C-alpha positions as semicolon CSV with decimal commas, in nm:
position;residue;x (nm);y (nm);z (nm)
1;M;0,396;1,229;0,570
2;N;0,082;1,139;0,372
3;N;0,048;0,773;0,233
4;R;0,096;0,897;-0,160
5;R;0,410;1,085;-0,083
6;L;0,571;0,804;0,150
7;K;0,466;0,562;-0,150
8;A;0,635;0,756;-0,389
9;I;0,973;0,756;-0,171
10;I;0,956;0,401;-0,136
11;V;0,954;0,372;-0,506
12;V;1,247;0,625;-0,580
13;L;1,475;0,446;-0,353
14;G;1,358;0,113;-0,439
15;V;1,461;0,191;-0,844
16;W;1,718;0,370;-0,728
17;G;1,872;0,074;-0,533
18;A;1,809;-0,159;-0,835
19;V;1,971;0,019;-1,081
20;S;2,304;0,044;-0,823
21;L;2,265;-0,310;-0,791
22;F;2,253;-0,375;-1,155
23;H;2,578;-0,163;-1,168
24;Y;2,747;-0,264;-0,842
25;Q;2,677;-0,659;-0,957
26;P;2,694;-0,690;-1,314
27;Q;2,611;-1,075;-1,289
28;T;2,252;-0,940;-1,183
29;Q;2,178;-0,744;-1,506
30;W;2,007;-1,055;-1,671
31;L;1,726;-0,916;-1,487
32;I;1,718;-0,618;-1,681
33;G;1,713;-0,863;-2,002
34;I;1,442;-1,071;-1,890
35;L;1,226;-0,751;-1,842
36;T;1,323;-0,627;-2,179
37;I;1,204;-0,942;-2,293
38;I;0,879;-0,981;-2,125
39;L;0,783;-0,599;-2,212
40;T;0,920;-0,648;-2,591
41;V;0,650;-0,938;-2,660
42;Q;0,380;-0,744;-2,514
43;A;0,500;-0,390;-2,741
44;V;0,494;-0,649;-3,034
45;R;0,169;-0,761;-2,975
46;M;0,037;-0,424;-2,916
47;L;0,192;-0,272;-3,244
48;I;0,106;-0,536;-3,504
49;A;-0,260;-0,572;-3,345
50;L;-0,524;-0,492;-3,586
51;P;-0,791;-0,330;-3,431
52;N;-1,146;-0,399;-3,499
53;F;-1,391;-0,107;-3,566
54;T;-1,769;-0,216;-3,498
55;P;-2,000;-0,049;-3,717
56;L;-2,243;0,204;-3,479
57;N;-2,590;0,205;-3,465
58;E;-2,707;0,558;-3,490
59;T;-3,046;0,516;-3,431
60;Y;-2,991;0,431;-3,071
61;S;-3,042;0,756;-2,888
62;P;-3,033;0,748;-2,507
63;T;-3,084;1,068;-2,314
64;V;-2,756;1,245;-2,309
65;T;-2,605;1,538;-2,039
66;I;-2,356;1,740;-2,186
67;L;-2,100;1,927;-1,883
68;I;-1,889;2,216;-1,952
69;P;-1,663;2,291;-1,668
70;A;-1,567;2,683;-1,697
71;K;-1,329;2,863;-1,542
72;N;-1,241;3,213;-1,728
73;E;-1,357;3,092;-2,062
74;S;-1,525;3,397;-2,191
75;A;-1,304;3,385;-2,493
76;V;-1,411;3,023;-2,633
77;L;-1,755;2,926;-2,444
78;A;-1,980;3,082;-2,716
79;T;-1,870;2,891;-3,013
80;L;-1,922;2,530;-2,783
81;I;-2,263;2,629;-2,694
82;N;-2,337;2,686;-3,046
83;N;-2,200;2,391;-3,179
84;I;-2,387;2,190;-2,887
85;F;-2,736;2,327;-2,973
86;N;-2,675;2,241;-3,352
87;L;-2,593;1,869;-3,276
88;D;-2,812;1,661;-3,494
89;Y;-2,941;1,412;-3,203
90;P;-3,321;1,339;-3,164
91;A;-3,313;1,223;-2,772
92;L;-3,286;1,482;-2,454
93;L;-3,030;1,689;-2,438
94;D;-2,928;1,805;-2,063
95;V;-2,650;2,066;-2,115
96;W;-2,502;2,235;-1,827
97;V;-2,218;2,482;-1,789
98;I;-2,037;2,515;-1,436
99;D;-1,916;2,858;-1,380
100;D;-1,628;2,755;-1,130
101;A;-1,584;3,075;-0,945
102;S;-1,476;3,283;-1,276
103;T;-1,340;3,642;-1,230
104;D;-1,372;3,721;-1,612
105;K;-1,669;3,788;-1,828
106;T;-1,773;3,429;-1,808
107;P;-2,105;3,478;-1,608
108;E;-2,222;3,788;-1,881
109;C;-2,114;3,561;-2,132
110;L;-2,344;3,285;-1,996
111;K;-2,641;3,516;-1,955
112;E;-2,592;3,632;-2,306
113;L;-2,591;3,272;-2,410
114;Q;-2,883;3,163;-2,177
115;T;-3,091;3,440;-2,365
116;Q;-2,980;3,260;-2,724
117;F;-3,021;2,905;-2,584
118;P;-3,278;2,887;-2,354
119;K;-3,249;2,529;-2,240
120;L;-2,877;2,584;-2,118
121;Q;-2,855;2,545;-1,771
122;V;-2,568;2,724;-1,564
123;L;-2,419;2,635;-1,195
124;R;-2,206;2,891;-1,073
125;R;-1,980;2,789;-0,778
126;E;-1,832;3,070;-0,575
127;S;-1,529;2,886;-0,516
128;S;-1,333;2,612;-0,663
129;I;-1,348;2,387;-0,413
130;G;-1,202;2,029;-0,524
131;G;-1,095;2,194;-0,884
132;K;-1,264;2,025;-1,203
133;S;-1,350;1,713;-1,025
134;G;-1,539;1,931;-0,745
135;A;-1,718;2,132;-1,036
136;L;-1,834;1,810;-1,214
137;N;-1,945;1,642;-0,885
138;A;-2,120;1,966;-0,765
139;V;-2,364;1,963;-1,110
140;L;-2,415;1,593;-1,132
141;P;-2,693;1,540;-0,883
142;M;-2,886;1,790;-1,119
143;T;-2,841;1,622;-1,441
144;Q;-3,063;1,372;-1,616
145;G;-2,888;1,201;-1,924
146;E;-2,841;0,847;-1,901
147;I;-2,489;0,897;-2,078
148;V;-2,269;1,215;-1,913
149;V;-2,014;1,402;-2,156
150;V;-1,760;1,625;-2,067
151;C;-1,612;1,886;-2,311
152;D;-1,356;2,127;-2,240
153;A;-1,495;2,490;-2,256
154;D;-1,256;2,548;-2,552
155;A;-1,375;2,244;-2,736
156;Q;-1,531;2,250;-3,108
157;I;-1,762;1,943;-3,222
158;P;-1,927;1,829;-3,561
159;T;-2,311;1,790;-3,599
160;N;-2,307;1,442;-3,578
161;F;-2,078;1,414;-3,245
162;L;-2,334;1,202;-3,052
163;R;-2,501;1,020;-3,319
164;Q;-2,163;0,845;-3,432
165;T;-2,051;0,807;-3,064
166;V;-2,352;0,679;-2,842
167;G;-2,410;0,389;-3,038
168;V;-2,135;0,220;-2,876
169;F;-2,318;0,168;-2,562
170;E;-2,554;-0,045;-2,728
171;N;-2,304;-0,321;-2,609
172;N;-2,372;-0,326;-2,200
173;A;-1,985;-0,437;-2,131
174;V;-1,893;-0,086;-2,224
175;G;-1,906;0,195;-1,931
176;A;-1,701;0,442;-2,106
177;V;-1,608;0,581;-2,431
178;Q;-1,319;0,857;-2,533
179;V;-1,310;1,019;-2,904
180;R;-1,007;1,093;-3,057
181;K;-0,884;1,449;-2,995
182;T;-0,755;1,693;-3,263
183;I;-0,580;2,043;-3,211
184;I;-0,794;2,307;-3,364
185;N;-0,543;2,588;-3,373
186;R;-0,232;2,333;-3,506
187;D;-0,132;2,570;-3,771
188;V;-0,025;2,835;-3,494
189;N;0,314;2,768;-3,465
190;F;0,558;2,470;-3,438
191;L;0,444;2,359;-3,097
192;T;0,081;2,361;-3,182
193;L;0,160;2,119;-3,471
194;C;0,348;1,908;-3,280
195;Q;0,060;1,858;-3,030
196;D;-0,181;1,758;-3,306
197;W;0,084;1,531;-3,429
198;E;0,097;1,362;-3,073
199;M;-0,287;1,342;-3,070
200;S;-0,259;1,114;-3,365
201;G;-0,001;0,898;-3,232
202;D;-0,175;0,886;-2,897
203;A;-0,490;0,767;-3,089
204;W;-0,334;0,509;-3,293
205;L;-0,195;0,367;-2,941
206;Q;-0,523;0,348;-2,754
207;T;-0,675;0,173;-3,046
208;H;-0,369;-0,080;-3,057
209;R;-0,396;-0,129;-2,664
210;F;-0,769;-0,202;-2,670
211;A;-0,708;-0,461;-2,977
212;V;-0,486;-0,670;-2,749
213;G;-0,726;-0,643;-2,448
214;G;-0,524;-0,384;-2,264
215;M;-0,663;-0,027;-2,112
216;N;-0,799;0,260;-2,310
217;E;-0,784;0,632;-2,151
218;L;-0,975;0,900;-2,104
219;R;-0,862;1,250;-2,217
220;G;-1,091;1,473;-2,027
221;S;-1,228;1,645;-2,307
222;G;-1,474;1,436;-2,533
223;M;-1,533;1,148;-2,263
224;F;-1,866;0,955;-2,250
225;V;-1,928;0,768;-1,915
226;R;-2,255;0,574;-1,822
227;R;-2,448;0,741;-1,529
228;H;-2,441;0,423;-1,337
229;V;-2,119;0,366;-1,367
230;L;-2,006;0,711;-1,264
231;E;-2,242;0,646;-0,941
232;K;-2,063;0,315;-0,896
233;C;-1,722;0,520;-0,921
234;N;-1,862;0,782;-0,660
235;G;-1,830;1,051;-0,916
236;W;-1,490;1,219;-1,012
237;N;-1,202;1,205;-0,740
238;E;-1,128;1,561;-0,594
239;D;-0,828;1,412;-0,420
240;S;-0,671;1,380;-0,761
241;I;-0,493;1,663;-1,004
242;T;-0,640;1,465;-1,334
243;D;-0,973;1,385;-1,267
244;D;-0,988;1,189;-1,637
245;L;-0,663;0,955;-1,571
246;D;-0,792;0,880;-1,200
247;L;-1,159;0,776;-1,330
248;V;-1,001;0,528;-1,597
249;F;-0,869;0,301;-1,304
250;R;-1,177;0,338;-1,140
251;I;-1,408;0,263;-1,408
252;Y;-1,233;-0,083;-1,515
253;L;-1,210;-0,157;-1,120
254;V;-1,576;-0,146;-1,110
255;G;-1,554;-0,422;-1,404
256;T;-1,642;-0,215;-1,700
257;D;-1,455;-0,104;-2,030
258;I;-1,370;0,196;-2,195
259;E;-1,368;0,211;-2,598
260;F;-1,199;0,468;-2,822
261;I;-1,357;0,581;-3,118
262;T;-1,126;0,745;-3,405
263;A;-1,445;0,959;-3,582
264;P;-1,590;1,175;-3,527
265;T;-1,339;1,399;-3,350
266;I;-1,343;1,666;-3,068
267;Q;-1,076;1,953;-3,127
268;D;-0,908;2,150;-2,867
269;E;-0,700;2,414;-2,825
270;G;-0,339;2,312;-2,822
271;V;-0,111;2,531;-2,581
272;L;0,129;2,834;-2,737
273;N;0,445;2,822;-2,579
274;V;0,693;2,606;-2,362
275;R;0,583;2,744;-2,035
276;Q;0,217;2,643;-2,096
277;L;0,337;2,319;-2,228
278;W;0,548;2,237;-1,897
279;H;0,257;2,314;-1,680
280;Q;0,023;2,147;-1,869
281;R;0,244;1,801;-1,926
282;Y;0,359;1,830;-1,551
283;R;0,033;1,809;-1,434
284;W;-0,089;1,525;-1,686
285;S;0,224;1,320;-1,562
286;L;0,168;1,417;-1,206
287;G;-0,183;1,265;-1,214
288;G;-0,095;0,973;-1,420
289;Y;0,163;0,880;-1,144
290;Q;-0,071;0,970;-0,841
291;R;-0,327;0,692;-0,970
292;Y;-0,073;0,407;-0,997
293;L;0,025;0,482;-0,586
294;D;-0,347;0,551;-0,543
295;Y;-0,476;0,211;-0,656
296;F;-0,204;0,001;-0,623
297;P;-0,241;-0,322;-0,532
298;E;-0,610;-0,278;-0,657
299;F;-0,528;-0,274;-1,028
300;L;-0,355;-0,606;-1,000
301;T;-0,683;-0,746;-1,011
302;L;-0,803;-0,631;-1,359
303;G;-0,679;-0,967;-1,543
304;W;-0,344;-1,073;-1,715
305;N;-0,440;-0,861;-2,055
306;K;-0,482;-0,552;-1,847
307;Q;-0,230;-0,593;-1,594
308;I;0,051;-0,652;-1,858
309;D;-0,045;-0,332;-2,029
310;L;-0,056;-0,149;-1,702
311;F;0,294;-0,272;-1,634
312;L;0,443;-0,194;-1,991
313;F;0,356;0,166;-1,963
314;L;0,427;0,177;-1,555
315;I;0,770;0,068;-1,655
316;L;0,866;0,305;-1,944
317;Q;0,666;0,601;-1,844
318;F;0,751;0,632;-1,468
319;I;1,012;0,356;-1,355
320;V;1,298;0,406;-1,619
321;P;1,279;0,797;-1,597
322;I;1,304;0,758;-1,209
323;G;1,637;0,533;-1,278
324;L;1,785;0,739;-1,559
325;I;1,961;0,950;-1,264
326;P;2,159;0,657;-1,091
327;D;2,215;0,509;-1,436
328;L;2,348;0,856;-1,565
329;L;2,590;0,857;-1,224
330;W;2,716;0,528;-1,225
331;T;2,794;0,563;-1,636
332;V;2,984;0,875;-1,574
333;F;3,197;0,834;-1,268
334;Y;3,254;0,455;-1,304
335;S;3,299;0,456;-1,667
336;H;2,987;0,151;-1,687
337;H;2,783;0,127;-1,983
338;P;2,359;0,246;-1,933
339;V;2,171;-0,073;-1,777
340;L;1,854;0,079;-1,877
341;L;1,950;0,135;-2,209
342;P;1,751;-0,182;-2,364
343;L;1,413;-0,023;-2,200
344;Q;1,504;0,318;-2,295
345;T;1,539;0,184;-2,677
346;L;1,228;-0,029;-2,659
347;L;1,053;0,320;-2,528
348;G;1,167;0,480;-2,873
349;I;1,083;0,223;-3,069
350;I;0,744;0,218;-2,950
351;I;0,712;0,596;-2,980
352;T;0,843;0,620;-3,299
353;F;0,586;0,346;-3,437
354;C;0,298;0,530;-3,274
355;F;0,387;0,848;-3,426
356;M;0,422;0,697;-3,793
357;G;0,099;0,479;-3,766
358;G;-0,083;0,793;-3,635
359;L;0,056;1,060;-3,896
360;Y;-0,016;0,768;-4,170
361;K;-0,357;0,697;-4,052
362;F;-0,515;1,016;-3,923
363;Q;-0,266;1,273;-4,110
364;N;-0,254;1,105;-4,460
365;L;0,114;1,165;-4,466
366;R;0,324;0,936;-4,682
367;G;0,676;0,897;-4,821
368;L;0,935;1,170;-4,705
369;S;0,674;1,390;-4,556
370;L;0,568;1,113;-4,320
371;L;0,957;0,994;-4,223
372;W;1,048;1,381;-4,142
373;A;0,740;1,419;-3,951
374;T;0,794;1,111;-3,743
375;L;1,165;1,221;-3,678
376;V;1,088;1,548;-3,582
377;G;0,761;1,425;-3,355
378;S;0,984;1,160;-3,191
379;L;1,242;1,444;-3,103
380;Y;0,950;1,645;-2,952
381;M;0,841;1,371;-2,735
382;L;1,178;1,390;-2,554
383;H;1,053;1,630;-2,333
384;W;0,856;1,380;-2,133
385;I;1,156;1,241;-1,962
386;L;1,251;1,562;-1,803
387;V;0,878;1,613;-1,699
388;M;0,859;1,245;-1,556
389;I;1,179;1,295;-1,368
390;V;1,042;1,636;-1,210
391;T;0,718;1,469;-1,122
392;T;0,849;1,169;-0,964
393;S;1,080;1,376;-0,757
394;S;0,850;1,625;-0,670
395;L;0,600;1,394;-0,529
396;C;0,868;1,258;-0,269
397;V;0,910;1,652;-0,157
398;K;0,574;1,814;-0,178
399;P;0,316;1,627;0,052
400;Q;-0,023;1,735;-0,155
401;Q;-0,039;1,885;-0,518
402;L;-0,415;1,952;-0,591
403;N;-0,414;2,273;-0,768
404;W;-0,637;2,310;-1,070
405;V;-0,390;2,524;-1,336
406;K;-0,634;2,608;-1,588
407;T;-0,488;2,612;-1,945
408;E;-0,492;2,947;-2,094
409;H;-0,729;2,978;-2,398
410;Y;-0,751;3,240;-2,638
411;G;-1,029;3,167;-2,887
412;N;-1,026;3,376;-3,226
413;D;-0,753;3,579;-3,055
414;T;-0,517;3,328;-3,105
415;K;-0,194;3,460;-3,234
416;T;0,131;3,296;-3,361
417;L;0,417;3,296;-3,038
418;V;0,809;3,305;-3,072
419;L;0,882;2,997;-2,872
């Protein structure tokens, strides 16, 4: 039994035991009350914080490497490469596509693009060892830029993408930057629209977490990292299913910070149906949970602001869903009241505020439209509860889950699908 699996089993048994104790000995439920008060104080601090956006120096122009991992991406690559070679940026651009053992027309597409853009560089991998992390690690020693940018192959970026971003790195305390993501195909169906709303809520949340000294997250596409920080982190972790989420912890652990920028944005494709959404969210939640198991107790050295921030999201995102199963069983079979209801309520309030704040700030919704979208978006987010329960349970059963399941992209061939 591997170390990660053993830790997951211990966590599940510990949470189930604690919830059962709260039901069996009701006098112990004051512990839930104290925990709820502590997390509520942190949540209120975060929700009412006023993010401070420092004006950027657009003349600051470090050399930049752009990395694009591509596995069967012939439908979307051309648009991104055209975007990149039309960027308004005066310094060296070092652009690499990693063809990660593609079996579609990606190699032919890249040859055509190299004819059009001679400075485009391509690394072909014959086997996808280590998934996306392995692809990024394979090309990193060949690159030159002071700042390394990762973009998904389906991304689209504006001409000012670099000028309005890299200025953050004038602050030597900043080791990485994440730009806000939007969904380019948001109008395809209801599911893609909700994903765009979710990205707005996530952006609002990230800026408020940072405003109270908490942690920012990298989101894979549109993330900027200093080269020397990547070297301190030994590149990307090939033993993680989510390269970006794992890298977040290691960036903070080497003593640097991550900032979040709301403009410019990077546009990615949203998934089109429930099956794709499930696979994507399962992978995200699995990677998010794995990093807590992998970096405990190291992340307890990050200082109290970041520790309480991590504690808030660890409890509400992962621990509470684990405890819902025994809580429900005790409630149904013994007519008890659910002991985790205060924490569930707090999570619902945070999600609602984040949706409303994100839709107001980034989607320009007002009045009844804002209230309706917030209600619908909050209900849409309920799928995460089931995802988290399955994720935490599967980690106890499956010893190793490192397959890189690529999100399907359609480019200009995107069609409306019935859910």
